[in-house]
C-alpha positions in Angstrom: -1.4 -8.8 22.6 -3.6 -6.0 21.8 -6.2 -6.8 19.1 -5.4 -3.5 17.3 -1.7 -4.6 17.0 -2.8 -7.9 15.3 -5.0 -6.0 12.9 -2.1 -3.8 12.0 0.1 -6.7 11.4 -2.4 -8.2 9.1 -3.0 -4.9 7.3 0.8 -4.4 6.8 1.3 -7.9 5.4 -1.7 -7.4 3.1 -0.2 -4.1 1.8 3.1 -5.9 1.3 1.3 -8.5 -0.7 -0.5 -5.9 -2.8 2.7 -4.1 -3.5 4.4 -7.3 -4.7 1.3 -8.0 -6.9 1.7 -4.6 -8.6 5.3 -5.4 -9.4 4.5 -9.0 -10.6 1.8 -7.6 -12.9 4.2 -4.9 -14.3 2.0 -2.1 -13.1 4.9 -0.8 -10.9 8.5 -1.7 -10.4 10.0 -2.5 -7.1 12.0 0.7 -7.4 8.7 2.7 -7.9 7.2 1.1 -4.7 10.5 1.8 -2.8 10.5 5.4 -4.0 6.9 6.0 -3.0 7.7 4.6 0.5 10.8 6.6 0.7 8.9 9.8 0.0 6.3 8.9 2.6 9.0 8.4 5.1 10.8 11.6 4.1 7.5 13.5 4.7 7.3 12.3 8.2 11.0 12.8 9.1 11.2 16.3 7.6 7.9 17.4 9.3 8.5 20.6 11.3 7.0 19.1 14.3 10.0 16.9 14.7 12.5 19.8 14.2 11.0 21.6 17.2 10.9 18.3 19.1 7.2 18.6 19.8 7.0 14.9 19.0 9.6 12.5 20.5 12.0 10.7 18.2 10.5 7.4 19.5 7.1 8.5 18.2 8.6 9.5 14.8 10.1 5.9 14.6 6.7 4.5 15.5 5.2 6.4 12.6 8.0 5.4 10.3 7.9 1.7 11.3 5.1 0.5 8.8 6.8 2.3 6.0 10.3 0.7 6.9 8.6 -2.6 7.2 7.0 -2.4 3.8 10.3 -1.3 2.2 11.9 -4.3 3.6 9.1 -6.6 2.3 9.3 -4.9 -1.1 13.0 -6.0 -1.4 11.9 -9.7 -0.8 11.0 -11.6 -4.0 8.3 -13.5 -2.0 7.1 -11.4 0.9 4.8 -14.1 2.0 7.8 -16.3 2.8 9.0 -13.7 5.4 6.7 -13.2 8.4 5.8 -10.0 10.2 8.1 -10.8 13.1 11.2 -11.3 10.9 10.4 -8.1 9.1 9.8 -6.2 12.4 13.1 -7.6 13.7 15.0 -6.4 10.6 13.4 -2.9 11.0 14.7 -2.8 14.6 18.2 -3.9 13.7 18.4 -1.3 10.9 17.4 1.6 13.1 20.1 4.0 13.8 20.7 5.4 17.4 18.8 8.5 18.2 21.8 10.6 18.4 22.6 9.7 14.8 19.2 10.3 13.4 19.2 14.1 12.6 
């Protein structure tokens, strides 16, 4: 496996743990974290580059993958109990077919 992929996996799981810590300490709610992640995804999916199809839908999905993974981890009470591969699988299973994504 590419070393960069392993580093990104670690980074995503670290961010998920930090998000959970913010919620546990009362600095943010799970809904706050989810809303921030939804906004980030909306910015990507509403980008004009995608409307003109300069960037393929698969590339848009690749850009949204980390956000979607973090949203799933945010919904888990103990994100450390769910591994990266389980979260990644859930992201893949929840993705709509390309012809339904516009």
